Each structure stands twice: as C-alpha cells, then as structure tokens.
N, CA, C and O of each residue as an XYZ file, in Angstrom:
416
protein
N     -37.882      0.423    -32.946
C     -36.447      0.444    -32.886
C     -35.954      1.403    -33.960
O     -36.362      1.295    -35.117
N     -35.099      2.321    -33.603
C     -34.575      3.322    -34.535
C     -33.487      2.718    -35.407
O     -32.675      1.911    -34.955
N     -33.493      3.128    -36.667
C     -32.450      2.678    -37.586
C     -31.213      3.522    -37.385
O     -31.292      4.750    -37.335
N     -30.080      2.875    -37.270
C     -28.842      3.650    -37.170
C     -28.351      3.955    -38.574
O     -28.506      3.147    -39.490
N     -27.760      5.126    -38.731
C     -27.241      5.518    -40.031
C     -25.852      4.954    -40.226
O     -25.031      4.955    -39.308
N     -25.598      4.478    -41.416
C     -24.286      3.992    -41.811
C     -23.769      4.867    -42.931
O     -24.543      5.513    -43.637
N     -22.471      4.886    -43.089
C     -21.886      5.619    -44.203
C     -21.656      4.633    -45.331
O     -21.072      3.566    -45.145
N     -22.129      5.015    -46.497
C     -22.028      4.169    -47.678
C     -21.270      4.940    -48.747
O     -21.487      6.140    -48.915
N     -20.393      4.274    -49.462
C     -19.655      4.904    -50.553
C     -20.253      4.427    -51.870
O     -20.348      3.226    -52.127
N     -20.658      5.396    -52.706
C     -21.204      5.077    -54.022
C     -20.325      5.733    -55.076
O     -19.689      6.756    -54.823
N     -20.298      5.140    -56.244
C     -19.490      5.659    -57.345
C     -20.408      6.151    -58.451
O     -21.260      5.414    -58.946
N     -20.220      7.419    -58.831
C     -20.998      8.014    -59.908
C     -20.021      8.712    -60.842
O     -19.289      9.608    -60.422
N     -20.007      8.307    -62.099
C     -19.073      8.827    -63.103
C     -17.629      8.785    -62.601
O     -16.881      9.758    -62.700
N     -17.274      7.640    -62.068
C     -15.908      7.376    -61.595
C     -15.483      8.257    -60.427
O     -14.291      8.361    -60.137
N     -16.427      8.884    -59.762
C     -16.140      9.647    -58.548
C     -16.848      8.981    -57.390
O     -17.984      8.525    -57.523
N     -16.181      8.925    -56.265
C     -16.783      8.299    -55.094
C     -17.390      9.346    -54.181
O     -16.818     10.412    -53.952
N     -18.570      9.011    -53.664
C     -19.283      9.877    -52.745
C     -19.641      9.067    -51.508
O     -20.146      7.949    -51.607
N     -19.378      9.639    -50.356
C     -19.759      9.005    -49.099
C     -21.057      9.651    -48.631
O     -21.148     10.868    -48.476
N     -22.048      8.809    -48.414
C     -23.347      9.297    -47.986
C     -23.823      8.511    -46.769
O     -23.525      7.326    -46.615
N     -24.551      9.183    -45.932
C     -25.118      8.566    -44.748
C     -26.521      8.086    -45.080
O     -27.303      8.803    -45.706
N     -26.831      6.874    -44.658
C     -28.183      6.363    -44.887
C     -28.499      5.309    -43.839
O     -27.595      4.697    -43.270
N     -29.794      5.098    -43.584
C     -30.187      4.039    -42.648
C     -29.715      2.682    -43.161
O     -29.675      2.438    -44.367
N     -29.363      1.815    -42.237
C     -28.841      0.494    -42.609
C     -29.808     -0.272    -43.504
O     -29.381     -0.993    -44.406
N     -31.110     -0.122    -43.260
C     -32.078     -0.885    -44.049
C     -32.374     -0.254    -45.404
O     -33.202     -0.772    -46.153
N     -31.709      0.863    -45.736
C     -31.911      1.524    -47.027
C     -30.678      1.466    -47.922
O     -30.662      2.074    -48.993
N     -29.659      0.750    -47.500
C     -28.420      0.724    -48.270
C     -28.616      0.139    -49.659
O     -28.068      0.663    -50.628
N     -29.377     -0.919    -49.773
C     -29.584     -1.538    -51.090
C     -30.284     -0.560    -52.035
O     -29.901     -0.431    -53.198
N     -31.319      0.130    -51.525
C     -32.045      1.078    -52.357
C     -31.158      2.244    -52.779
O     -31.224      2.691    -53.924
N     -30.333      2.737    -51.866
C     -29.439      3.842    -52.194
C     -28.396      3.407    -53.213
O     -28.094      4.153    -54.144
N     -27.847      2.216    -53.049
C     -26.874      1.703    -54.015
C     -27.514      1.552    -55.387
O     -26.904      1.890    -56.401
N     -28.730      1.050    -55.418
C     -29.456      0.899    -56.682
C     -29.723      2.253    -57.322
O     -29.574      2.407    -58.534
N     -30.117      3.233    -56.518
C     -30.378      4.585    -57.040
C     -29.095      5.199    -57.596
O     -29.124      5.852    -58.639
N     -27.983      4.998    -56.914
C     -26.701      5.533    -57.385
C     -26.300      4.882    -58.704
O     -25.782      5.554    -59.596
N     -26.534      3.583    -58.833
C     -26.228      2.886    -60.084
C     -27.110      3.405    -61.214
O     -26.640      3.589    -62.337
N     -28.375      3.638    -60.924
C     -29.306      4.181    -61.915
C     -28.833      5.560    -62.373
O     -28.789      5.837    -63.572
N     -28.481      6.422    -61.422
C     -28.003      7.760    -61.749
C     -26.709      7.688    -62.559
O     -26.539      8.428    -63.528
N     -25.812      6.810    -62.168
C     -24.554      6.641    -62.896
C     -24.817      6.246    -64.345
O     -24.192      6.781    -65.261
N     -25.743      5.310    -64.553
C     -26.083      4.878    -65.915
C     -26.651      6.034    -66.732
O     -26.270      6.232    -67.885
N     -27.562      6.796    -66.131
C     -28.167      7.926    -66.845
C     -27.120      8.979    -67.198
O     -27.130      9.519    -68.304
N     -26.230      9.266    -66.274
C     -25.198     10.264    -66.524
C     -24.223      9.786    -67.600
O     -23.770     10.579    -68.425
N     -23.906      8.507    -67.593
C     -23.027      7.954    -68.629
C     -23.692      8.018    -70.004
O     -23.035      8.311    -71.003
N     -25.005      7.743    -70.051
C     -25.739      7.844    -71.320
C     -25.660      9.266    -71.867
O     -25.423      9.466    -73.058
N     -25.860     10.248    -70.997
C     -25.816     11.655    -71.426
C     -24.418     12.023    -71.891
O     -24.256     12.692    -72.912
N     -23.402     11.588    -71.142
C     -22.017     11.892    -71.526
C     -21.686     11.269    -72.866
O     -21.064     11.912    -73.712
N     -22.095     10.017    -73.073
C     -21.832      9.334    -74.341
C     -22.541     10.031    -75.496
O     -21.963     10.224    -76.565
N     -23.800     10.407    -75.272
C     -24.563     11.088    -76.322
C     -23.945     12.440    -76.653
O     -23.887     12.825    -77.821
N     -23.489     13.158    -75.646
C     -22.909     14.477    -75.906
C     -21.569     14.349    -76.616
O     -21.236     15.180    -77.461
N     -20.804     13.329    -76.288
C     -19.519     13.115    -76.971
C     -19.739     12.744    -78.430
O     -18.961     13.133    -79.301
N     -20.798     11.992    -78.694
C     -21.109     11.603    -80.063
C     -21.533     12.778    -80.922
O     -21.393     12.740    -82.145
N     -22.050     13.820    -80.290
C     -22.481     14.997    -81.044
C     -21.385     16.053    -81.121
O     -21.601     17.141    -81.654
N     -20.218     15.732    -80.593
C     -19.101     16.674    -80.630
C     -19.059     17.621    -79.450
O     -18.137     18.428    -79.332
N     -20.059     17.531    -78.564
C     -20.073     18.377    -77.378
C     -19.308     17.696    -76.247
O     -19.320     16.472    -76.115
N     -18.659     18.495    -75.457
C     -18.029     17.978    -74.245
C     -18.695     18.692    -73.078
O     -18.529     19.897    -72.890
N     -19.441     17.937    -72.309
C     -20.172     18.510    -71.187
C     -19.441     18.226    -69.887
O     -18.873     17.150    -69.700
N     -19.463     19.197    -68.998
C     -18.877     19.009    -67.681
C     -19.770     18.137    -66.816
O     -20.956     17.959    -67.093
N     -19.176     17.601    -65.770
C     -19.903     16.709    -64.873
C     -21.113     17.401    -64.253
O     -22.170     16.788    -64.106
N     -20.966     18.675    -63.888
C     -22.095     19.398    -63.287
C     -23.266     19.492    -64.252
O     -24.417     19.282    -63.868
N     -22.969     19.804    -65.493
C     -24.044     19.924    -66.501
C     -24.684     18.560    -66.765
O     -25.903     18.463    -66.907
N     -23.878     17.524    -66.829
C     -24.410     16.166    -67.012
C     -25.328     15.811    -65.850
O     -26.394     15.231    -66.057
N     -24.923     16.156    -64.627
C     -25.730     15.852    -63.445
C     -27.064     16.593    -63.491
O     -28.102     16.022    -63.159
N     -27.040     17.853    -63.898
C     -28.284     18.637    -63.971
C     -29.205     18.068    -65.040
O     -30.408     17.945    -64.812
N     -28.667     17.721    -66.196
C     -29.494     17.145    -67.267
C     -30.093     15.814    -66.803
O     -31.273     15.550    -67.031
N     -29.281     14.981    -66.157
C     -29.785     13.703    -65.647
C     -30.883     13.937    -64.611
O     -31.910     13.259    -64.631
N     -30.672     14.890    -63.709
C     -31.678     15.192    -62.686
C     -32.976     15.675    -63.323
O     -34.060     15.274    -62.899
N     -32.875     16.528    -64.332
C     -34.077     17.010    -65.023
C     -34.802     15.869    -65.726
O     -36.029     15.788    -65.670
N     -34.061     14.993    -66.383
C     -34.679     13.847    -67.063
C     -35.396     12.941    -66.063
O     -36.521     12.505    -66.305
N     -34.735     12.662    -64.942
C     -35.323     11.782    -63.926
C     -36.541     12.450    -63.291
O     -37.551     11.791    -63.046
N     -36.451     13.759    -63.023
C     -37.591     14.484    -62.460
C     -38.774     14.468    -63.422
O     -39.920     14.321    -62.999
N     -38.497     14.620    -64.712
C     -39.563     14.579    -65.722
C     -40.218     13.198    -65.751
O     -41.444     13.090    -65.801
N     -39.401     12.149    -65.720
C     -39.952     10.790    -65.703
C     -40.803     10.566    -64.453
O     -41.860      9.940    -64.522
N     -40.342     11.077    -63.318
C     -41.094     10.942    -62.073
C     -42.437     11.643    -62.179
O     -43.456     11.091    -61.763
N     -42.455     12.845    -62.729
C     -43.711     13.575    -62.890
C     -44.672     12.825    -63.803
O     -45.872     12.770    -63.535
N     -44.149     12.248    -64.878
C     -45.009     11.479    -65.777
C     -45.606     10.279    -65.050
O     -46.795      9.994    -65.194
N     -44.788      9.577    -64.273
C     -45.281      8.413    -63.529
C     -46.296      8.815    -62.470
O     -47.277      8.105    -62.245
N     -46.066      9.950    -61.820
C     -47.024     10.418    -60.821
C     -48.353     10.768    -61.481
O     -49.415     10.502    -60.917
N     -48.302     11.357    -62.659
C     -49.526     11.662    -63.396
C     -50.279     10.397    -63.763
O     -51.501     10.335    -63.629
N     -49.550      9.383    -64.228
C     -50.178      8.108    -64.566
C     -50.767      7.451    -63.322
O     -51.848      6.864    -63.375
N     -50.050      7.552    -62.201
C     -50.552      6.967    -60.963
C     -51.837      7.659    -60.527
O     -52.771      6.998    -60.073
N     -51.893      8.967    -60.657
C     -53.104      9.714    -60.314
C     -54.264      9.281    -61.197
O     -55.374      9.067    -60.710
N     -54.006      9.152    -62.503
C     -55.055      8.720    -63.428
C     -55.555      7.323    -63.071
O     -56.760      7.067    -63.081
N     -54.622      6.416    -62.755
C     -55.013      5.046    -62.397
C     -55.802      5.023    -61.097
O     -56.752      4.251    -60.967
N     -55.425      5.854    -60.135
C     -56.149      5.920    -58.863
C     -57.573      6.404    -59.087
O     -58.517      5.864    -58.509
N     -57.727      7.423    -59.925
C     -59.072      7.926    -60.239
C     -59.902      6.867    -60.951
O     -61.090      6.702    -60.672
N     -59.269      6.156    -61.867
C     -59.978      5.100    -62.601
C     -60.407      3.981    -61.647
O     -61.518      3.463    -61.759
N     -59.538      3.610    -60.715
C     -59.893      2.583    -59.737
C     -61.028      3.044    -58.834
O     -61.899      2.249    -58.478
N     -61.027      4.313    -58.462
C     -62.128      4.854    -57.657
C     -63.441      4.768    -58.420
O     -64.467      4.396    -57.852
N     -63.414      5.112    -59.713
C     -64.633      5.026    -60.532
C     -65.123      3.584    -60.632
O     -66.322      3.322    -60.538
N     -64.198      2.656    -60.822
C     -64.577      1.233    -60.909
C     -65.169      0.775    -59.581
O     -66.170      0.060    -59.559
N     -64.555      1.183    -58.478
C     -65.056      0.821    -57.156
C     -66.461      1.360    -56.940
O     -67.323      0.662    -56.405
N     -66.695      2.608    -57.358
C     -68.032      3.202    -57.231
C     -69.049      2.436    -58.072
O     -70.172      2.198    -57.629
N     -68.652      2.051    -59.287
C     -69.562      1.292    -60.153
C     -69.885     -0.071    -59.550
O     -71.020     -0.541    -59.628
N     -68.879     -0.700    -58.948
C     -69.116     -1.990    -58.293
C     -70.067     -1.832    -57.114
O     -70.970     -2.647    -56.924
N     -69.863     -0.783    -56.325
C     -70.759     -0.527    -55.195
C     -72.182     -0.310    -55.674
O     -73.125     -0.835    -55.081
N     -72.347      0.463    -56.747
C     -73.674      0.713    -57.294
C     -74.320     -0.580    -57.784
O     -75.510     -0.809    -57.570
N     -73.529     -1.419    -58.440
C     -74.068     -2.690    -58.946
C     -74.488     -3.588    -57.795
O     -75.512     -4.266    -57.880
N     -73.717     -3.602    -56.732
C     -74.074     -4.435    -55.578
C     -75.319     -3.902    -54.882
O     -76.125     -4.683    -54.377
N     -75.483     -2.600    -54.848
C     -76.664     -2.012    -54.210
C     -77.933     -2.285    -55.016
O     -79.018     -2.394    -54.445
N     -77.803     -2.396    -56.341
C     -78.974     -2.629    -57.200
C     -79.432     -4.067    -57.156
O     -80.621     -4.342    -57.319
N     -78.514     -4.992    -56.940
C     -78.887     -6.413    -56.928
C     -78.340     -7.044    -55.645
O     -77.212     -7.536    -55.635
N     -79.118     -7.034    -54.575
C     -78.647     -7.564    -53.303
C     -78.310     -9.051    -53.361
O     -77.585     -9.536    -52.493
N     -78.800     -9.782    -54.335
C     -78.487    -11.209    -54.443
C     -77.023    -11.446    -54.763
O     -76.521    -12.553    -54.570
N     -76.324    -10.416    -55.254
C     -74.904    -10.577    -55.571
C     -74.029    -10.556    -54.323
O     -72.876    -10.985    -54.361
N     -74.576    -10.059    -53.219
C     -73.784     -9.964    -51.993
C     -73.532    -11.360    -51.435
O     -74.346    -12.269    -51.592
N     -72.413    -11.500    -50.797
C     -72.066    -12.803    -50.197
C     -72.664    -12.925    -48.829
O     -72.485    -13.946    -48.166
C-alpha cells in the first residue's frame, strides 16, 4: 500500500515551513525540525553572546555543517563497530570449528 503525502507545517527560528511528507513519517519530520530549530537557536545565542549578529541563512549553513559533521562521525563509528563485530563473529566461528563439542 502506497503512503500518501501530507503537508506538514514546521517552525524553525520562528518561521513556518510547509513540507510534504508521507503520513507515516510526520513524527520523524517534526522531531527533525525541532532538532534543527534547537541547533539553530544555540548558534544564534552563541553568536549574539560574542557580539556577532548572524543572518538566518548563515545560521542555517553553520547548523547544517555541524549536523553533517556529527553524522560523518557517527557513520565512522558505525563502520568501526561493524568491522569489530565481523572480527568477533569470525573468531567465534573459528572457536566453534576447533571444538565441535561446543556446537548445539
């Protein structure tokens, strides 16, 4: 069954955006918009504290770069964990092959 797209309104830095998304993804999109809003507000607050006044476009780009960097770090960690799990799986297979009594 195909998901029908619904229009959802999200608020980011006090601006409303209407976006189309599948009905079963509305919660995730709303959560992502809230996350982005929080990150952009943090950047705006930090820049105001340093005496800088940044435009919304610049805040959005900085937030996007920060989120992209975090994503890359997590993907790297996921790759490392996957490799480690593969090594553990290989070691388990080797141990089972050496001692057939361990098999169920």
